[in-house]
PAZAPA-4460 file (N, C-alpha, C; in steps of 0.05 Angstrom, whole numbers, plus 32768, in hexadecimal, padded with zeros to 4 digits):
% residues 267
    n_x    n_y    n_z   ca_x   ca_y   ca_z    c_x    c_y    c_z   seq   type   mol
   81AC   807B   8695   81B9   8084   867D   81B5   806D   8667     1      X     A
   81B9   8055   8671   81BA   8041   865E   81A0   8043   864F     2      X     A
   8189   8043   8660   8172   803F   8654   816C   805B   863E     3      X     A
   8177   8072   8649   8174   8087   8636   8186   8083   8619     4      X     A
   819A   8075   861A   81AA   806B   85FF   8198   8059   85F0     5      X     A
   818A   8046   8601   817B   8035   85F2   8166   8040   85DE     6      X     A
   815D   8057   85EE   8142   8065   85E1   814A   8078   85CE     7      X     A
   8160   8084   85CF   816F   8093   85B7   8174   8082   85A0     8      X     A
   8186   806C   85A5   8188   8051   858F   8175   8050   8582     9      X     A
   8160   8047   8590   8141   803C   8584   8137   8056   8571    10      X     A
   8136   806F   8577   812F   8082   8569   813B   808B   8552    11      X     A
   8159   8087   8550   8168   808A   853E   8162   8075   8525    12      X     A
   815E   805A   852F   8158   8048   851A   813D   8046   8512    13      X     A
   8129   8054   8522   810F   8053   8517   8111   806F   84FC    14      X     A
   811F   807E   8507   8121   8098   84F4   812D   808F   84DA    15      X     A
   8144   807B   84DB   814B   8073   84C2   813F   8063   84B4    16      X     A
   812E   8051   84C0   8118   8042   84B6   8107   8051   84A5    17      X     A
   80FA   806A   84AE   80E5   807B   84A8   80F5   808C   848C    18      X     A
   810C   8092   848E   811D   809D   847A   811C   8089   8461    19      X     A
   8127   8073   8467   8129   805C   8451   810F   8058   843F    20      X     A
   80F7   8051   8456   80DD   804F   8448   80DB   8067   8436    21      X     A
   80D9   807D   843F   80D3   8097   8431   80E5   8096   8417    22      X     A
   80F9   8094   8417   810D   808E   83FD   80FF   807E   83E5    23      X     A
   80F2   806B   83ED   80EC   8057   83D8   80D9   8060   83C4    24      X     A
   80DA   805D   83AD   80CA   806A   8398   80AE   805C   8399    25      X     A
   809A   8064   8395   807C   805E   8396   8075   8055   837A    26      X     A
   8074   803E   8370   8072   8037   8359   804F   8032   8351    27      X     A
   8048   803F   833C   802A   8039   8332   802D   802D   8318    28      X     A
   802C   8015   8315   8033   8004   82FD   8016   7FFC   82EF    29      X     A
   801B   8008   82D3   7FFE   7FFC   82C5   800A   7FEF   82B1    30      X     A
   7FFF   7FD0   82B4   8002   7FB6   82A4   7FF1   7FB3   828F    31      X     A
   7FF8   7FB6   8274   7FE3   7FAF   825C   7FE2   7F91   825B    32      X     A
   7FC7   7F89   825F   7FBC   7F6E   825A   7FAF   7F6D   8240    33      X     A
   7FB0   7F54   8236   7FA3   7F4D   8220   7F82   7F4A   8224    34      X     A
   7F71   7F53   8217   7F54   7F4C   8219   7F4B   7F34   820F    35      X     A
   7F5C   7F2E   81FD   7F51   7F11   81F5   7F6D   7F03   81E3    36      X     A
   7F6B   7EED   81D9   7F7F   7EE3   81C9   7F76   7EE7   81AD    37      X     A
   7F8A   7EE1   819A   7F87   7EE1   817A   7F6E   7ED2   8171    38      X     A
   7F69   7EBA   8180   7F54   7EAB   8177   7F37   7EB3   8180    39      X     A
   7F3B   7EC7   8192   7F23   7ED3   8198   7F1C   7EEF   8188    40      X     A
   7F29   7EF1   8179   7F22   7F0B   8166   7F14   7F02   814F    41      X     A
   7EFB   7F0F   814E   7EE9   7F06   813C   7EEA   7F17   8126    42      X     A
   7EF3   7F0E   8108   7EF1   7F1D   80EF   7ED9   7F16   80E5    43      X     A
   7EC4   7F26   80D7   7EAE   7F20   80CB   7EAF   7F30   80AB    44      X     A
   7EAC   7F25   8096   7EA7   7F28   807F   7E8F   7F27   8075    45      X     A
   7E80   7F3B   806B   7E63   7F3B   8061   7E64   7F4B   8042    46      X     A
   7E59   7F38   8030   7E56   7F3B   8015   7E37   7F46   800E    47      X     A
   7E34   7F5B   8000   7E18   7F66   7FFF   7E09   7F52   7FEA    48      X     A
   7E15   7F41   7FDC   7E07   7F2A   7FD0   7E1D   7F12   7FD2    49      X     A
   7E0D   7EFC   7FCF   7E20   7EE1   7FD2   7E32   7EDF   7FBC    50      X     A
   7E4F   7EE3   7FC1   7E65   7EE1   7FB3   7E68   7EFB   7FA5    51      X     A
   7E58   7F12   7FAD   7E61   7F2D   7FA1   7E7A   7F3A   7FAA    52      X     A
   7E82   7F50   7F9F   7E9A   7F5B   7FA0   7E93   7F73   7FB4    53      X     A
   7E80   7F7B   7FBA   7E79   7F94   7FD0   7E7D   7F82   7FEC    54      X     A
   7E8E   7F8E   7FFF   7E99   7F7F   8014   7E98   7F91   802E    55      X     A
   7E92   7F86   8042   7E91   7F95   805A   7EA5   7F86   806C    56      X     A
   7EBA   7F8D   8074   7ECA   7F7D   8089   7EC6   7F8E   80A7    57      X     A
   7EC5   7F7D   80BB   7EC0   7F88   80DA   7ECC   7F72   80EA    58      X     A
   7EDC   7F84   80FC   7EF1   7F75   8111   7EDA   7F79   8128    59      X     A
   7ECE   7F63   8134   7EB4   7F65   8143   7EBD   7F5E   8161    60      X     A
   7ED5   7F5F   8168   7ED9   7F58   8185   7EDF   7F70   8197    61      X     A
   7ED3   7F77   81AB   7ED4   7F91   81BC   7EF0   7F90   81CA    62      X     A
   7EF8   7FAB   81CB   7F14   7FA9   81DC   7F29   7FA5   81C5    63      X     A
   7F29   7FA1   81AD   7F3B   7F9F   819B   7F3C   7FB2   8187    64      X     A
   7F55   7FBF   8181   7F57   7FD9   8170   7F6E   7FD2   815B    65      X     A
   7F6C   7FDE   813F   7F80   7FD7   812D   7F6F   7FE5   8116    66      X     A
   7F7D   7FDB   80FC   7F73   7FE0   80E4   7F70   7FC9   80CE    67      X     A
   7F64   7FCD   80BC   7F60   7FB9   80A3   7F74   7FC2   808F    68      X     A
   7F7F   7FAD   8082   7F8E   7FAF   806B   7F7B   7FA2   8054    69      X     A
   7F6D   7FAC   8047   7F5F   7F9C   8035   7F6B   7F9F   8014    70      X     A
   7F83   7FA0   8012   7F92   7F97   7FF8   7F8D   7FB7   7FE3    71      X     A
   7F7A   7FBD   7FE9   7F76   7FDB   7FD8   7F81   7FF0   7FE9    72      X     A
   7F83   7FEC   8000   7F8D   8008   8015   7F84   7FFC   8035    73      X     A
   7F88   8010   8045   7F84   8008   805D   7F6F   8019   806C    74      X     A
   7F63   800B   807A   7F4C   801E   808E   7F53   8019   80AC    75      X     A
   7F56   8033   80B6   7F5F   8033   80D0   7F44   8036   80E3    76      X     A
   7F37   801E   80E3   7F1E   8019   80EF   7F13   8001   80F3    77      X     A
   7F02   7FFA   8105   7EF9   7FDA   8107   7EEC   7FD1   80EA    78      X     A
   7EE1   7FE7   80DF   7ECD   7FDD   80CA   7ED4   7FEC   80AE    79      X     A
   7ED1   7FDD   8098   7ED6   7FEA   8080   7EC3   7FDB   806B    80      X     A
   7EB7   7FF2   8059   7EA6   7FE4   8042   7EB6   7FEE   8028    81      X     A
   7EB8   7FDB   8013   7EC3   7FE3   7FFC   7EBD   7FD0   7FE4    82      X     A
   7EC0   7FD6   7FCD   7EBC   7FC5   7FB6   7ED4   7FBA   7FA9    83      X     A
   7ED5   7FA2   7FAD   7EEF   7F92   7FA2   7EF0   7F8F   7F8A    84      X     A
   7F03   7F91   7F76   7F04   7F90   7F5F   7F0E   7F72   7F53    85      X     A
   7F18   7F5D   7F5F   7F26   7F48   7F58   7F14   7F2E   7F60    86      X     A
   7F0D   7F1E   7F4D   7F02   7F06   7F54   7F13   7EF4   7F60    87      X     A
   7F09   7EDC   7F6E   7F15   7ECA   7F77   7F19   7ECB   7F98    88      X     A
   7F2B   7EBF   7FA3   7F28   7EC0   7FBF   7F3C   7ED3   7FCA    89      X     A
   7F34   7EE7   7FDA   7F46   7EFE   7FE4   7F44   7EFD   8004    90      X     A
   7F60   7F03   800A   7F69   7F00   8028   7F6B   7F1E   802E    91      X     A
   7F5C   7F22   8048   7F5E   7F41   8054   7F6B   7F3C   806E    92      X     A
   7F77   7F4F   8075   7F89   7F50   8094   7F81   7F63   80A4    93      X     A
   7F80   7F5C   80C2   7F73   7F70   80D1   7F8F   7F6C   80E4    94      X     A
   7FA1   7F86   80EC   7FB4   7F88   8100   7FAC   7F99   8111    95      X     A
   7FB4   7F8E   8129   7FA8   7F9C   8142   7FB8   7F98   815B    96      X     A
   7FA9   7FA2   8176   7FB7   7F98   818C   7FA3   7F8C   819E    97      X     A
   7FAC   7F7B   81AD   7F9A   7F69   81BB   7F98   7F76   81D7    98      X     A
   7FAA   7F8A   81DC   7FB2   7F98   81F4   7FCF   7F9D   81FC    99      X     A
   7FD6   7F81   8200   7FF6   7F7E   8208   8003   7F77   81EE   100      X     A
   7FFB   7F72   81DA   8009   7F65   81C1   7FF9   7F6D   81AB   101      X     A
   8009   7F70   8192   7FFE   7F74   8179   7FF5   7F56   8168   102      X     A
   7FEB   7F53   8156   7FDF   7F42   8149   7FD7   7F47   812E   103      X     A
   7FDA   7F30   811C   7FCC   7F34   80FF   7FBA   7F1D   80FD   104      X     A
   7FA6   7F22   80F2   7F92   7F08   80EB   7F86   7F0D   80D2   105      X     A
   7F82   7EF9   80C3   7F75   7EFB   80A4   7F5B   7EF0   80A5   106      X     A
   7F4E   7EFB   808E   7F32   7EED   8088   7F31   7EE8   8069   107      X     A
   7F22   7ED1   8061   7F25   7ECE   8045   7F09   7ED2   8037   108      X     A
   7F07   7EDD   8021   7EE9   7EE2   8015   7EEA   7EDD   7FFF   109      X     A
   7EDA   7ECB   7FF7   7ED3   7EC4   7FD8   7EC7   7ED5   7FC4   110      X     A
   7ED1   7EDD   7FB0   7EC1   7EF0   7FA0   7EBF   7EE2   7F86   111      X     A
   7EA3   7EDD   7F7D   7E9A   7ECE   7F65   7E91   7EE2   7F50   112      X     A
   7E8C   7EF5   7F55   7E7F   7F0B   7F41   7E85   7F28   7F4B   113      X     A
   7E8D   7F3A   7F33   7E8B   7F57   7F38   7E73   7F61   7F34   114      X     A
   7E5E   7F62   7F44   7E45   7F6B   7F40   7E43   7F87   7F48   115      X     A
   7E58   7F90   7F58   7E52   7FAE   7F5C   7E6A   7FB9   7F4D   116      X     A
   7E65   7FD2   7F41   7E75   7FDD   7F2C   7E8F   7FE6   7F36   117      X     A
   7EA3   7FE5   7F2B   7EC5   7FF3   7F36   7EBE   8010   7F32   118      X     A
   7ED5   801D   7F42   7EDB   8039   7F33   7EE0   8037   7F1A   119      X     A
   7EDE   8049   7F0F   7EE4   804C   7EED   7F03   804D   7EEB   120      X     A
   7F14   8051   7EFD   7F30   8050   7EF8   7F36   8032   7EF8   121      X     A
   7F2B   801C   7EFF   7F2F   8004   7EFE   7F2D   7FFC   7EDE   122      X     A
   7F15   8004   7ED8   7F10   7FFB   7EB8   7F20   8008   7EA7   123      X     A
   7F2A   8023   7EA8   7F3B   8031   7E99   7F53   8026   7E99   124      X     A
   7F61   8016   7EB4   7F79   800C   7EAF   7F7A   7FEE   7EA7   125      X     A
   7F66   7FDD   7EA8   7F63   7FC2   7EA2   7F52   7FBB   7E8B   126      X     A
   7F41   7FCE   7E87   7F28   7FCE   7E73   7F0C   7FC1   7E7E   127      X     A
   7EF9   7FC3   7E72   7EDD   7FBA   7E7F   7EE0   7F9C   7E7F   128      X     A
   7EF1   7F8E   7E70   7EF3   7F73   7E73   7F0A   7F6A   7E87   129      X     A
   7F05   7F6E   7EA1   7F1D   7F6F   7EB6   7F2E   7F57   7EB2   130      X     A
   7F22   7F41   7EB0   7F31   7F28   7EAB   7F47   7F24   7E96   131      X     A
   7F3B   7F30   7E7F   7F4F   7F31   7E67   7F68   7F49   7E6B   132      X     A
   7F60   7F5C   7E76   7F6E   7F70   7E7C   7F79   7F81   7E67   133      X     A
   7F8C   7F97   7E67   7F94   7FAA   7E55   7FAF   7FAF   7E54   134      X     A
   7FBA   7FB3   7E3B   7FDA   7FB4   7E34   7FDB   7FD1   7E2E   135      X     A
   7FF0   7FDD   7E3D   7FF7   7FF4   7E3A   8015   7FF9   7E31   136      X     A
   8019   800E   7E1E   8034   8015   7E0E   8038   8030   7E18   137      X     A
   8054   8039   7E0D   8059   8054   7E0E   804A   805F   7DFA   138      X     A
   8046   807B   7DFF   8033   808A   7DE7   8049   809B   7DDA   139      X     A
   8058   8087   7DCA   806F   8097   7DB6   8082   8082   7DB6   140      X     A
   8098   8088   7DA1   80B0   8077   7D9F   80A9   8061   7D8A   141      X     A
   80B8   804D   7D8F   80D0   8047   7DA1   80E5   8058   7D9B   142      X     A
   80E6   8064   7D84   80FF   8077   7D81   80F7   8090   7D86   143      X     A
   810C   80A2   7D8D   8108   80BD   7D8F   80F7   80C9   7D7B   144      X     A
   80E6   80DA   7D86   80CB   80E2   7D72   80C5   8100   7D7B   145      X     A
   80D1   810B   7D8A   80CC   8128   7D90   80B4   8129   7DA6   146      X     A
   80A5   8112   7DAB   8093   8113   7DBB   809C   8111   7DD8   147      X     A
   8085   8115   7DEB   808A   8113   7E04   807B   80FA   7E11   148      X     A
   8090   80E8   7E19   807D   80D0   7E21   8093   80C4   7E37   149      X     A
   80A5   80CB   7E3D   80BE   80C2   7E55   80D1   80D6   7E57   150      X     A
   80CF   80E9   7E69   80DF   80FC   7E69   80E3   8109   7E8C   151      X     A
   80FA   8119   7E8F   80FF   8120   7EA9   80F0   8136   7EAF   152      X     A
   80DF   813A   7EC9   80D1   814D   7ECF   80D9   815A   7EED   153      X     A
   80D2   8170   7EF4   80DC   817F   7F10   80D2   8168   7F26   154      X     A
   80E5   8166   7F3A   80E0   8153   7F4C   80C8   815F   7F61   155      X     A
   80BF   8149   7F72   80AE   814D   7F87   8093   8162   7F7F   156      X     A
   808D   8164   7F66   8075   8178   7F5E   8067   8167   7F47   157      X     A
   8055   8157   7F4F   803F   8147   7F3B   8037   815C   7F2D   158      X     A
   802F   8177   7F36   8022   818A   7F22   8035   8195   7F0F   159      X     A
   804F   818B   7F0D   805E   8197   7EFA   8069   817D   7EE5   160      X     A
   8054   816A   7EE4   805E   8153   7ED9   8062   8159   7EB9   161      X     A
   8052   8169   7EB2   8052   8170   7E95   8070   817E   7E8A   162      X     A
   807C   818B   7E9C   8092   8195   7E98   80AA   8183   7E91   163      X     A
   80BA   8184   7E7A   80CC   8175   7E71   80E5   817F   7E7C   164      X     A
   80F4   817B   7E8D   8113   8184   7E90   8123   8178   7E7A   165      X     A
   811E   8160   7E75   812B   8151   7E62   8118   813F   7E52   166      X     A
   8115   8147   7E38   8102   8132   7E29   8115   811B   7E20   167      X     A
   8118   810C   7E35   8128   80F3   7E29   8122   80E5   7E0E   168      X     A
   8109   80D6   7E11   8101   80C4   7E00   80FF   80D0   7DE7   169      X     A
   80F6   80EA   7DE8   80EE   80F9   7DD1   8105   8106   7DC1   170      X     A
   8119   8109   7DCE   812E   8119   7DC1   8143   8106   7DBC   171      X     A
   814D   80F6   7DCB   8163   80E1   7DC4   816A   80C5   7DD4   172      X     A
   815B   80C5   7DEC   815F   80A7   7DF8   8148   80A0   7E06   173      X     A
   8139   8090   7DF7   8124   8082   7E00   812E   806C   7E14   174      X     A
   811F   8061   7E23   8124   804D   7E2F   8129   8030   7E20   175      X     A
   8138   801D   7E33   813E   8006   7E1D   8125   7FF7   7E1B   176      X     A
   810E   7FF9   7E2B   80F4   7FEA   7E21   80E2   7FF9   7E17   177      X     A
   80EB   800D   7E06   80D4   801E   7DFC   80C6   8014   7DEA   178      X     A
   80CC   7FF8   7DE2   80B6   7FE9   7DCF   80AB   7FD6   7DDE   179      X     A
   80AC   7FD6   7DF5   809D   7FC1   7E09   807F   7FC8   7E0E   180      X     A
   8075   7FB7   7E20   805A   7FBC   7E25   8056   7FB1   7E40   181      X     A
   803F   7FB9   7E4C   8034   7FAF   7E69   8019   7FA7   7E6A   182      X     A
   8011   7F94   7E76   7FF5   7F8D   7E7B   7FEC   7F89   7E98   183      X     A
   7FD6   7F94   7E97   7FC4   7F95   7EB2   7FAC   7F87   7EB0   184      X     A
   7FA5   7F71   7EC3   7F90   7F67   7EC3   7F87   7F5C   7EDD   185      X     A
   7F6C   7F52   7EE1   7F66   7F51   7EF8   7F58   7F30   7EFC   186      X     A
   7F68   7F23   7EED   7F61   7F02   7EE8   7F6B   7EF3   7F02   187      X     A
   7F5C   7EF0   7F16   7F64   7EE1   7F2E   7F74   7EF5   7F40   188      X     A
   7F7D   7F08   7F3A   7F8E   7F19   7F4B   7F93   7F35   7F3A   189      X     A
   7FA2   7F4A   7F45   7FAD   7F5E   7F39   7FC3   7F58   7F2B   190      X     A
   7FC3   7F51   7F15   7FD9   7F48   7F08   7FE8   7F5D   7EEF   191      X     A
   8002   7F60   7EF7   8010   7F70   7EE2   8026   7F62   7ED6   192      X     A
   8027   7F62   7EB6   803A   7F55   7EA8   804A   7F66   7E96   193      X     A
   8064   7F67   7E98   8077   7F79   7E8B   8083   7F6C   7E73   194      X     A
   8084   7F7B   7E5F   8094   7F6E   7E4A   80A7   7F80   7E3C   195      X     A
   80BD   7F7D   7E3F   80D7   7F8F   7E38   80D5   7F97   7E1C   196      X     A
   80CD   7F81   7E08   80C8   7F88   7DEE   80B2   7F77   7DE2   197      X     A
   80AF   7F79   7DC6   809E   7F6B   7DBB   809D   7F4B   7DBE   198      X     A
   80B5   7F43   7DBE   80BD   7F23   7DC4   80C7   7F1A   7DDC   199      X     A
   80C8   7F2C   7DEE   80D5   7F29   7E0B   80C2   7F16   7E1B   200      X     A
   80D2   7F08   7E2B   80C6   7EF4   7E3E   80B8   7F07   7E58   201      X     A
   80A1   7F02   7E5A   808F   7F0F   7E6C   809B   7F0D   7E8A   202      X     A
   8096   7F1F   7E9A   809D   7F22   7EB2   8087   7F2C   7EC3   203      X     A
   807B   7F1C   7ED3   8063   7F1D   7EE7   806A   7F26   7F03   204      X     A
   8056   7F37   7F07   8053   7F47   7F1E   8033   7F4E   7F25   205      X     A
   8030   7F61   7F38   8017   7F65   7F41   8016   7F89   7F43   206      X     A
   7FFD   7F90   7F49   7FF8   7FAD   7F4A   7FE8   7FB0   7F5F   207      X     A
   7FEA   7FCA   7F6C   7FCE   7FD6   7F81   7FCC   7FF2   7F71   208      X     A
   7FB2   7FF3   7F6A   7FAA   800D   7F61   7F98   801B   7F7B   209      X     A
   7FA2   8030   7F85   7F9B   8040   7F9A   7F89   8057   7F8B   210      X     A
   7F72   8056   7F8B   7F5C   8066   7F7A   7F5C   8082   7F8C   211      X     A
   7F59   807C   7FA4   7F56   8095   7FB8   7F6F   80A8   7FB7   212      X     A
   7F87   8098   7FB8   7F9F   80AB   7FBB   7FAB   80AF   7F9E   213      X     A
   7FA2   80A2   7F89   7FA4   80A5   7F6E   7FC6   809D   7F6D   214      X     A
   7FC9   8084   7F74   7FE3   8075   7F70   7FDF   805A   7F67   215      X     A
   7FF7   8056   7F5A   7FFD   8038   7F4D   8012   802F   7F58   216      X     A
   8011   8018   7F60   8029   8006   7F6F   8030   7FED   7F61   217      X     A
   8047   7FEA   7F58   804F   7FD2   7F49   805F   7FC0   7F59   218      X     A
   8058   7FA5   7F60   8069   7F98   7F6F   8075   7F80   7F5D   219      X     A
   808C   7F7B   7F63   809C   7F62   7F57   80A3   7F67   7F3B   220      X     A
   80A4   7F7E   7F31   80A6   7F87   7F16   80A9   7FA7   7F13   221      X     A
   80A4   7FAD   7EFC   80A8   7FCB   7EFD   809D   7FD4   7EDC   222      X     A
   8093   7FEB   7ED9   8089   7FF4   7EC2   809E   7FF7   7EA9   223      X     A
   8092   8002   7E94   80A4   8007   7E7C   80B2   8022   7E89   224      X     A
   80CC   8021   7E80   80DF   803B   7E81   80E9   803D   7E9B   225      X     A
   80E5   8027   7EAF   80F0   8029   7EC9   810C   8024   7ECF   226      X     A
   811E   8028   7EB8   8135   8022   7EB9   8149   8036   7ED1   227      X     A
   815A   802F   7EE2   8168   8044   7EEF   817C   8052   7EDC   228      X     A
   817B   8070   7EEA   8174   8079   7F03   8157   8087   7EFF   229      X     A
   814A   8083   7EE5   8132   8092   7EE3   8119   8082   7EED   230      X     A
   811B   806B   7EF6   8101   805E   7F02   80FD   8060   7F1E   231      X     A
   80F0   8050   7F2B   80E7   804E   7F45   80EA   8034   7F52   232      X     A
   80FE   802F   7F5F   8101   8012   7F6D   80ED   800C   7F7F   233      X     A
   80D9   801A   7F88   80C6   8017   7F9C   80AB   8010   7F8B   234      X     A
   80AB   8013   7F6F   8094   800F   7F5E   807C   8020   7F61   235      X     A
   807F   8034   7F6E   8065   8046   7F7A   8069   805D   7F69   236      X     A
   804E   8068   7F57   8051   807B   7F45   8033   808C   7F4A   237      X     A
   8039   80A3   7F48   8021   80B4   7F48   8011   80B1   7F30   238      X     A
   7FF7   80B2   7F31   7FEB   80B2   7F14   7FDD   80CE   7F14   239      X     A
   7FE8   80DA   7EFE   7FDF   80F4   7EF3   7FC9   80F5   7EE3   240      X     A
   7FC8   80D9   7ED4   7FB0   80DB   7EC4   7FAA   80BC   7EBE   241      X     A
   7F92   80B7   7EBF   7F87   8099   7EB9   7F70   8099   7EAD   242      X     A
   7F6E   809B   7E91   7F58   8098   7E86   7F55   807C   7E70   243      X     A
   7F3E   8079   7E62   7F3D   8063   7E52   7F55   8066   7E3F   244      X     A
   7F61   807C   7E34   7F71   807D   7E1D   7F91   8087   7E27   245      X     A
   7F92   808E   7E3F   7FAA   8097   7E49   7FB0   8097   7E66   246      X     A
   7FC9   808B   7E6D   7FD5   808C   7E88   7FEC   8099   7E8A   247      X     A
   7FF3   80AF   7E9E   8009   80BB   7EA1   800D   80B7   7EBF   248      X     A
   8024   80B4   7EC5   8034   80AA   7EDF   804A   80BC   7EE3   249      X     A
   8051   80BF   7EFA   8060   80D7   7F02   806F   80CB   7F1D   250      X     A
   8088   80CC   7F1E   8098   80C4   7F32   80AA   80E2   7F3E   251      X     A
   80A4   80E6   7F59   80AD   8103   7F63   80CA   80FF   7F68   252      X     A
   80D4   80ED   7F6A   80F2   80E9   7F71   8102   80D7   7F6B   253      X     A
   810A   80CB   7F4F   8114   80B5   7F4B   8131   80B3   7F4F   254      X     A
   8143   809D   7F49   815A   8096   7F4C   816C   80AD   7F4C   255      X     A
   8166   80BF   7F31   817F   80D2   7F2B   8177   80ED   7F39   256      X     A
   8160   80F0   7F4E   815A   8105   7F5A   8149   8117   7F4E   257      X     A
   813A   810F   7F3A   812C   8122   7F2E   810E   8111   7F2A   258      X     A
   80F8   8123   7F1F   80DF   811A   7F18   80E0   8108   7F00   259      X     A
   80CC   80FA   7EF6   80CD   80EB   7EE0   80AD   80E8   7ED9   260      X     A
   80A8   80E8   7EBC   8090   80E8   7EB4   808D   80CF   7E9F   261      X     A
   8079   80BF   7E9F   8073   80AB   7E91   8058   80AE   7E7E   262      X     A
   8054   80AC   7E63   803C   80AD   7E58   8038   809A   7E44   263      X     A
   801F   8087   7E48   8015   8073   7E44   7FFF   8074   7E34   264      X     A
   7FF7   805F   7E1C   7FE0   805D   7E11   7FD9   8041   7E0C   265      X     A
   7FC0   8036   7E0D   7FB7   801E   7E05   7FC8   8011   7DEC   266      X     A
   7FD0   7FF8   7DEB   7FD9   7FEB   7DD4   7FC2   7FE8   7DC0   267      X     A
***
């Protein structure tokens, strides 16, 4: 009987052990690992001519993925080619993943000559003499004159930019800076200079012209007639028209909850 009891006890213990083992989860863990470090990421810039403005950027390290920010836009690939409009030293950024962590790395390119033609929008905005630049003013005013050059438009519909829900400047209420001006140039950078009036102290900023998406972004300043609530705190405008003689900008939803349209001409 004693031996039988021992055998039964051993059997119970063995069964409990098997049950305990069977209840433990089986883990299949996948660990992300870096394929290299930041120093091992090779960024290569190639210019079509020495000091020229046609540039190819290439992230040449296998196993690394990410995108290029080349200041004019982003390219979600390892390689991008573009014509850069600004002389001087340009810094381009690659953002990617090493496998287990994200990183950013930059490369500088010296541009000494604009030997590849720019898109026409650049010349229309800053003139053919890109370093000297171009000054724009409202296409009307500065007093109410019945014209349409700063007015409320339907929201969220660039196609309705010409519809004036309220012709603010033309009818009664021009912006405070209706007699001001703004200058765009490419003298060592994409420079934007704002003047609230003929004798006003200049306010400096910079701009990004996105030709592909037809937008104009103003940083650290703003365009004429950007007073709240009609303006745009983000400084991003849809380009309706950009020619040598006219620039029409539109905001889909301003601080007042409507669209707004600006019409400018060269000074």
